Each structure stands twice: as structure tokens, then as C-alpha cells.
N, C-alpha and C positions, 0 to 999 in steps of 0.2 A: 867956733866949735859948740859954744852954748847954744847957738841958734840951731845947730844940726841935731844936738841932743834933744831939744824941745820938739824938733820935727820928728825925730824918731818916735818919741813919746806919743805924739799925735798919731802916727801911724799904727802903733800897737793898739791904741783905743779904737781906731777904725777897724782894724782887724778883728778885735776883741767883739766889737758890736756886730760885725758880719757873722762871726762864729755863733753869737747867741741868737741872732734871727734865724739862722739855719737850723740851730739846735731846737728852738721852739716850733719851728715849722714841721720838723721831723716828729716831734712829740705829738703834735696834734694829729699827724698821720699815722700815729701808732708805731713809729720807729723808735730805736733807742736814742738817736740824736748825736752819738759818737760814731768815730771811725771804728770799723771792725778790728778785732784783735785776731791774729792767727792761732795763739795758743787756745782760744775757745773753739775755733772752726775745726781745729785737729783733734779735738776731744774723742771723737768717735771714728776718725779717719785712720786707715791703715797705710803708713807711708812705706813703700817698697824700695825706694832709691833717694839719697841725698848726693847731689851732684853740684860741685863747685864749677861755675861758668865763668869766673873771672870778672874783670872789670868791662862794663858795657854802658852804653848810653841807653836810657829808659825814658819814654815819654812820661811826664809827671801825672797825666790822667791815668796811667796804669797802676800808679802807686795809690792803693785805695785804703790802705791801714797799717797798723803797727803790729809788732809780734806779741807784746805784752798786753794783757787786758788793762793793768793799772795804768799804763801809758795812754792807752786808748781814751780813757776819761778826760784827758787834757785837751783833747781836740774835738771840734764838731765834724760832723761827716764831710765838710768841704775842706778839712785838714787846717782849719784856722783856729787859733788858741782861745780856749775858754777861761783860763786862769785869770784872777783878778788883776787889775792894772798895777796894783800895788804889791804883787807877789814876787818872789825870787825867780819864778818861771818868767814873768813878763820881763824882768831885768835881762835874763839870758837870751829870751827871744829878740829883744831890742839890740843886744850885742850882735847877733847873727844877722839881723837886719842890717846894721850899720857896716858889717864886713861885706855883705853882698852889695850894698850901696857903693862903697869905697873901692873895694878890691875884687869883688866877685867871689862866689863860692866855687872852689875848685876841688876840694877833698871829696872822694867818693862816699857816699852813704852805704852801709851795709844792709841788704835786703834779702828776703827769701821769696823766690817765686813759686807760687802754687796756683795751678789751674790758669796760668797766664795773667795772673794779677800778682802785684808786688806789695809786701808788707816789710815795713822798716824795723830792722833790729837795732840799728845805731844810726842816728842823724834825723830824728823827728823833727826838730826845729828847723833844721836846713831845708827839710822837704816843705815844712810849713811856710817859711818865708818865701822860697821860690814859686809856691802856688799863689801866695799873695801877690807877688810880682806878676803872676799870669805867665811864668816862663813856660818853655815848652818841654825842656827835657833836662835831665841830671845824669851825671856818672854814678853808676852803682856797682858795689861789689856784690855779685849775685850767687846766691845758692839755690838750686832747685830742688824742690820736694815733690816728689813723684807719688801720687796716690795709687792705690791697687786698682787694676783695670775692672772696670764694671760695665759691661755691655747693656745692661738695663738703664743706665744713666747717659742721657744724651749728651750732656756736658762733658762728662768723662769720656765718651767715645770721640767727640771732637778734639779733646785735649791729646788723646793718644794719636789721633790722626796728625794733630799738629807736630807731636814728638817724632813720628815717622818722617814727616815732611822736613823737619828741622835736621833729623839726622842725615837725611840724603843731601840736602842743599846747603845746609849751614845757616839758613835764613831763619832768624828768631824774632824779627821786628815787624811780622806780617801776622795779622790775626783775622781768621774768617769765622763767621757766626754760624754756619750751617753744616750739618753733617755731609761728608763727601766733598766739601768745598776744597779742602786741602788736597785731596786726591785729584780733582780736576785741575787745580792750579798746577800741581806737579806734572800732570800729563802736558800741559801747555809749555812748561818749562823744559820737558823732556824733548819736545819738538823745536824748541827755540835754538836757532843756531845763529848767534849774533857775530858780527864782524869785530873781533877781538882787537883791542889796541894795547895799551899797557897792562890790561888785566889778562891773565892767563886763564881764570876761572869764569865760566859763563855766568855763574850765579852772582858773583861779585859785580861783573859787568852789568848784569840785569838790575842789582840793587842801585849802583852808582848812576847809571845812565838812563834808567827806566823808571824804577819804582820811586825812587827819592825825588826826582823832578815831577813825577805824576802827583805825588803827596803834597808837594809845594804848591803846585797849580790847583790842586783839588781844595786846599785850605784857603787859597788866596780868592777862590770863586765862592767861598762860603760852605764847601762841603762839611766842615766840621760841625754845622749846625743840623745836618741829617742824622737821623737814628740808624746809623750804619758805621762800621770801621772803614778806615781808608782801604784796608785789604778787600772788604766787601765791594766797594766801589771800583777798585781796580779789576777784581775778577770779572764784573759786569762789563767793564771797559774791554777786557781781553776776550770775552765771548763775542763781541761784536767786531772789533778791529784786530784781534790778534795782539801779539807782543812784538813792538817794533824794535828795530836795532837800538834807537836811541829815542826817548821821549823828548823831542825838541819843542821847548815850551811855546815860542811864538806861533808855530803852525798847528800845535795841538790844542792850544787853548780854546779856540772857536769849537773844535769838535766835542771837547769835554764840557764846554758850556751847554752845548745843546743836549748832551746826554744827561746833564745834571737835572734838567727838568723831567726825565725819566725816573732817575735815581730819587728824586724828592717824592714822587708818588709812590715809589716802592717802599721807601723809608717810613712813610707814614701809614704803612699797612693798608693804603688805599687800594683794596682788591678791585678786579675788574667788575664791571657791572654785568652780571651774567644774564643775557636774555634766553630764556628757555622755551618761551612761547614764539611760534612763527608769527610775524607780523602780517597784517593785511597789505595788499597792494593798494596805495592810495591813487586817486584821480590826479590828473596833472594840476599841479599848483600854478595857476595863471598870475599870481600876485608876486610870490616869493621865488626868485630864480636862484640858481646855484651859481652865479657868474664867477665866484671865486673858485669853482672847480672847473667849470668848461663854459664856453660862450653859448649864448641862447641859440636854439635850433641846430646846434652842431652836434653830429653823431658822437656818441661815447666811444672812444678808442680804448679797448680793454685788453690787456695781455694775461695769459695763464701761463705761468712758469712751472714747468713740469721737470722733476728731477731725472726721469728716465723718459724712453720713448713710449709712444701710444701703442705700438705693436708688441713690444716686450715686457711691458708692465701694467698688470691689472690695475693699479692705483692711478697711473697716468691715464689709463684708458677710460675708467669711470669719471674721472675729472673732466676730461675731453668731452665724453658723452654729454655731460652736464653743460659744458660751454656751448655745444651745438644746440642744445635744447634751449638755452637762454637765447642765442642768436636767432633761432627760428621764432620763438615767442616775441621778440622785440625787433623783428626785421624792419629796417629802415631807421631804427633809433640808436643802434649799437653796431659796431664792427668788432669782431674779437679775433685774436690771434693766439695760437698755441706755440710755445718755444720749448722745446724738448732738450734734454740732456743738460739741465743746468746743474752744476756741481754743487753739492749740499753745503759746502763750508770752504773757508780759506781764500786766498787772494784771487784764485781762478773763478770762485763762485761771485766774489764781489764785481770782478771785471765784467762777468757776463750780466750781472744785474745792472750795473752801471751803463752798460751798452743798450739793454733793454729800456732802462729809465730816460735815455736820450734819444729815443725813437718817437717820442710825442705821445706816449699813452697817458690817459687821464687816470686810469685805474689800473693796478697790478695785483692779481691774485697769485700768491706763491702756494702751491698746493701740496707741500710736504712739511711736517713740523722741523725738519733738519734745516729749512730754509728761513726759519724765523730771525736768526740773528743777522743774516746777511740782509734780510728784508728790512730790518730796523736800521741797519746802517745806511742802506740806501734812502730809506724814508727820512732819516735825519739830515741827509744831504739835498734830496729833491723834495722840497716841502710842498710843491704844488702837485704832486702825484698822491693819490689815496692808495694806501697798501692795505691789502687783506692777506693773512697767512692762515693756512688750515692747520691748526694745532690745537690741543685740548687747554683751553683756558688759561693762557698766559699772555694776556694783551698788554700792549705798551700805548702810550699816548699817541704815538705815531702810527701804530699798526694796530688795526683790529683783527681779532681772531675768530675762527669758526670751526666747529666740529660736530659730531653728533655723539649723542649719549649711547655709547655702543654697549653699556652694561644691560640696557633693556633686551635687545635680541639675544645677548650672551646668556642671560638668565633663561631664556626659552630654550636655547640649545643645551643648557644644563639639564632642563626637564627631560629632553629627548636623551640625552647621554645616560643620565641616571635610570631612565626607564629600560634602555637596551643593554646596558652592561651586564655581562654575566660573570665576570672575575671580580666586579666591584672594585676595580682599579681603572681610572681614567687618566690617560696623559694629556698634558697641555703644553703647548710650544708657542713661544712669543718672543718679540723683541722687548727688552726692559726700556720703559720711559717712567719718568718720575710722577706723571699724572696719567690718568685714565686707564692705562693697561692693568695696573694691580686692581682698580675698581672693577674692571671687566671680568678678571679672573675670579675674584671675590663673588661677583654676581653669578657667574657660570657654576661655581662651587655651590652656592645656595640654591641655584635651580636643581643641581644634582641632589642635594640634601632634602629638598622638598618631597621628592618622590622615592628617595632612597637614602635613608639615614645611615646605611652601611657602607656605602660607596665612599672612596677618597679620590682625591684629585692630585696627581704627582706633577709638578710644575718643572719645566726645563726651560733655559733660556738660550735662545738662538743668538749667535754673535752679530750676524747682520742679515738684512732682508736679502733673500736670494741666494743664500749660502747652502746650495743643495747638498753637499758632502757632510756639512755639520748637521744640517737637518735629519739626514739618513742616519747619523751616528745616534741623534738623540732618540729618534724612532726606535731604534734597535734597543737602546737602554731602557726606554719606557716599556718596551715588549718584554724585556728581562725582569722588569720590576712587577710585572703581572698585568700591565695595561692590555685591554683588548679594544679600546678605543682611543682615538687622539683628536683633541681639538687643536687646530693650527690656523691662526689668523694671518695668512700670508696669500694676498689676492693673486690668482694665477693670470698669466698673459693672456690677451685677447686671443681667442681661438684654441687655447690649449685647456682642454677639458680634463685636467688633472684630477685624480681622486684625493690627492694630499692637500686638500683646502677645505676649510669649515671642519665639520665633524665627520670623522670616517673610522671604519674598523681597519685593522691590520691583520696580516697573516705572514707566516714564517715560511720562507723558501728554503727547505733543507738542502737541496742541491747545490744552491749558490750561496748558502749561508747568509741571506739577507732578510730583512723584514720589509714587506710591501704593503703599501696602502690597499685595501680590498675594495669595500663599499662606502660610497659617500652618502651620508645621511641628509645633512642640512648644512646651510651657510648662511652668512650674512650678505645682505645685497644692498647697494647704495644707489641713490638717485640724487645726485648733486645739482640736477637741473632745476629742482623745486627752490633750493636756496639762491642759486645764481640769478635765476629769473626774477625773483621777488626783490632782491636786492638791487639789481641792475634796473628794474622797472621803476622802483621807487626813487633812485637816483636820478634816472631820465626824465621822471615827472616833476623833479625839484622838491620831492619830499624826502630829503636825506637826514633830516634831524633824528638823532638816536641811532643812526646806522654807524657813523664814525666815532672813533674815540676823540676826545677833546682835550682841552687844557686842564680841565677839572675831572675827567673821568676816562676810565678805559673800558671799551666796549668788547664783550666777547659773546658770540652767539653759540649756544649749546642746546641744539635742537634734538628732540627724540622721535620715537615712532609716530607721534601723532601728527608730524610735519610732513611724513612721507619721505623724509631724507634717508631713512635707513629702516630695514625690515629684516625678516628672516624668510627664507625658502627651504622647504624640506621636500624630499622625493617621497611622494605617497606610496609608491610601490615597495619602498624600504622601511617605512615607519608604520607601525602598528595603528590600527583605526582608533583605539582608545587613547593612544599617545597623541595622535593627531587632534582628537576632540579637547583634550586638556590643553595642548599648546594653543589651539585656536581660541579657546575660552580665555586663557590667561593673556594672549595677544591683544584681544580686544579690551580686556580690563586695562591693560597698560596704555592703550591708545586713548581710552577714555579717562585716564588718570585716576583709575579706581583701584590700582594695585601698584604697589612700589617694592622693588627687590630688597631694599634694605629697611625692612621693619623688624624691629626687635621682638624678642632678644637675639642679638648676634654676638657670638664668642669668638675670640682670637686663638691662635695656636696654643698660647699659654693659658687658656682657660679664663681670660679677663673679658668681662662683659663690655663690649664697644658700643653696642647699641641696646639700650634697655627695653623691656618689654612695654609695648604700646608706642614707643618713640620711633620716629623715621628720620634717617640720616638726612642732614642738609647737605646742599650742594658743595659747600666748603669741605665737610667732612668726607664727602665722596671722592672729590678731585684729588685729594691729597692724602689718600690712604697710604700708610707705610706699615701696614700688617696684613696678614692673611687671615681667613676664617679658619675655624678648627678642623674642617675636613680636608685642609690642603696640606700636602707634604712639599716642602720646598722653602726657599728663603727669598727675601727681597734682595735683588741684586745690587751690589755698589756700582756706582758708575764708573 
């Protein structure tokens, strides 16, 4: 027994030493050095609800502080004890240590949960000892403190989304780090239809048979080292693979291990290498081959996966036109194939992509942003195939992405709209996406404002591409709001010269009580052939370096009007000559990189200066805009 007491004393000294090292490290970095206290945090916080949650298991890493400031001074920020080894505190800590060593700690500690972190009301030493033991979790008697809702605070918004998710599912042990992630996970769970065994509740089934085995595997593979929560990792998994009936560890471990390399890059904030300049076509490299990709002198076999048919979808049509241009330019060196009607997501999409991958292609271009996740799933399985996905700058290590800087021609369309409107109200209809779309709408509105500071842009969101009835409803609503022009970015089908594409005016048909497109003024035009030809010719020549994502970087191509990939077309008979001259001048300035749409000062809807005078928005700022400029009416849509 005396030996055991001596050992325990040694352990307190070790814990005390680790605490003091951490304390001094924090002090050097300008931090307090102690664990935070909730009573100080809540000084200026309005608590609107106090909810007893009962006894639940809590991961120790989520217990970050104590309730009382006076107790917080006893512990370093790693929750290890700072008191002197001869103090009464040390003796009590030793007693708890011995109890854990001999019998284990079973009595729950009392904690407050605030903003998904836990603060100890009673049981600080028990938590400290278990953290010293590197234990994973502890039983807690939890009381939740709910702060007043604050839409201007992103952390508060995420927390309230968690509360709604928790209220519906009963799940409180998953935490997601980004706005709208809980909404997205809830949608996956809405569609989740497991084969229930002894569990009558699908959410209980999900936690027992899917999430907890996933968490166990994620930790065993080292996922705890990543700068993301287990919930963040699982949501990324679900985006690619969906939610299985059961997460069977032996067969899923290999899959998760491959995905972990992608998650590692994401967690490090290793953003994609955004290539904004069109690269030159290099001469054939006779020294370095790409034997790892294709055999020497072999034609490249290239697939183009299209979500819809070429005859019914303008988007599929322009990509197929680019495919044919590349095939003609590289005749004898490549053979290309268009695969139509590839489902955008789900098991049917993956089965189709798997079938394509098994047909001997060297390169697969998936031509819609909706196909990104299924492309990544296939790329993780078929590592000998190089995948490209057409989506705005969200590359993975195994999938390179490509898109055009559509905000450039949209700014020019805004110039035309601002010049032509008579009501000073312009409607804008689009599909919401978390990147690029908001940037384009802002650029359009800035173009409007450049020539007409009195005009406003009213934004309406279309549910899905090709939803004609919803589009008509939105057009009528915008007309009733005073709009005389509409900007709508939905490519028409090949051969269908519809007026409701690009920038057009509208008129009211009183007899039939409907609002109709009237005059089409201008639109965006695409030339994917420039991109496909340059990429495939460089690969064919053996000069592939920098084209593909690699183990250390993710590559995304974001070419603009200077590449010829994207441009504007207006009808001269409908656009006044002075407006034509302005648009032509600004177009040339953009192509020569002498003008940028996002030059400060730029203010958001709340009057905050987002881009200061003389500054130019960088590409990261532009790609992930979550705000509208001040002449826009409308809100960013939740996913």
C-alpha cells in the first residue's frame, strides 16, 4: 500500500509539471493559462432557457472549463492541476486518482452545456484525473444553457441549427463546424431508410450501427489528429457514399482510409491551387512519358459524362461541342465518348459511373457540379483513371475541377441591364450554389450600379434547373415587384431559341393573366473546346505536370474571358449604340486584366464595407461570398 501511495504522489507531480508547462506556454502566447470559467463567459450573455438533459456520456475533449472563476485558477488549460504538491488540493486530487486506479470513477459529474461545450459545476478533480489518464468520455448530469438567438453571430447560428437537429432526431453527440451542415445531415437522415432490427427508431439505429462504428474506425485510423470533428468527417463521408444500413468496419475501413487523405488536406486548410491563367500547349515531351497514365503511343480514351441529353440540355450541348472540338484538334491522338443521362447523385449515379470507369477510359470529365461527389467516390476506387469535374473551385486530391469566371460576363450584362431598365427594378433568377453563383449575382449588381445607382436587383431562387412552372411563377412575382428586365442563367436546349435566357424584358398578357418574356438582349456564351483541347493536348504530349491534383496539392482551373472559355453576346439591334460602346470597352479591359469587377469600395446589404477603397477582392473572397451587395434585394438561400 505504501508503494502505491508513493506511486500516486509521483503521478501528481507529473500531472502538476505538465500543467505548469502548459500554463507557461499559454502565457507566452498571450493567453490566460487557466481553463475558462462559465460565470465570466455569461457576464454579457442573455440566457433564454435552462434545460435539464439528464445523465449522458460526454467526450472529455468537450469539457473545456469550470463554472466558477475561482475554481478555474486551480487548473491549466489542459485541465491538469496547478496547486503545489504539498497542498490540500494535491492530497484530494491523489485520492481521486487512487479511486480511478483501483475502482474507476463511476459517479457522474455535474456540468453545464453552453454552445456545445461543457463546464463543470461539480467534479472538477474527477475530470482532471480522467484527462490525465487520457480517458475518452465521462458520465455527466447535464443542464443546457441556451443563449438568445443572434443571426449576426455565425457560432450562434450553427448552435441553433444544432438545437433544431437535436430536437428532431434526439442526437446530441454529433457536432458539425459549418453553417447549414446540420441542415444537410438532417436531409440525409430524412432520406435514410435502414432495415431496423431491435431498434424501432431509425435515429437510434443510425447512431448504434453507423455513426459509432464510423467514429471508432475514424479514431483508429488517426482521424483524431485532423482539425475537424468526427461529425465533419462523417458528413464528408455521407456526401460521397451516402449513409449505409450498417457501417461494417472490416469492409469500410479501406474506403475510409482512402478518404482520410482527402480529409487531411481539407482539415489543414490546404485550399486548391487555383489556376486562373490559361496554360500554353507544350511540345511533345520525348524524354518524360506518362506511362503511369497510359502506355506510349496509345490513344487517350476520354469519357465525357453528361447529366442530361445533348438535344434537351444546353449545358450538355456546349460541353459536347467542346468535346468534338478537342477531338478534331487532336485527331489521331485521342478518342472521346459522350455518355448522356448520368444521374446526379445516389446509388444509381455511382453504378453508372462505375460502369463508365470499367470501360477502359484513361480520363473522365464529369461535366456538372452535381457529379462532383460521385466522381470522387469513383476516383477513390479507380486510381488508374484521372478525373476532372466541372464545378467552381472545390477540388480534391483525386479529382481536379474546372470552371469559368462567370462573374466577368455577368458584370457586363449588368451594365446593359442598368442602362436599359425603365422601372429601375431588375429581376434575377438562378439556382443557389455555395460558390460562384453569389459572386456572379454580386458582379451583375455592381455592373447595374456602375451605370445606374438608382436601380435595384431583386433575387429569386429557382428550385431546380428546368423547372418551367416554378420559373414562370418567379417571373410573375418579379414583374409584380416592378421588374421590367430579368436575368436568368439557364441554358436553353439546342435548337430552342427561347427568349427566357440571359437578359430579357418581360410583358404582361392581360388576357391570359401571365407574364411572358419579350425581348432577349444579351447572354453568356461558352466555349469549352479551348479548355478541353489544351488539357488533353498537354496530357497527350506528356506534359501533364501541374494539370492533375497530387498528394500535396489540389488543382482547380478557373479561367476567365481572357482564355476564350466564356464571353458575352448581345443583340445589336436591341442594345443602344452608346451601351454597346461601353460594354465593348469594358469587355476589352477585362480581357486585358486592366479592370476588375470587385474593386472597392463595395458595401453589403447591411452597409458594411466588404472591400475597401482601392482594394481588389482576392479569389478566395470572391469564391466564397456569403453576402449580397447593397443594391440587391433578397437573401442567401439555405441549402
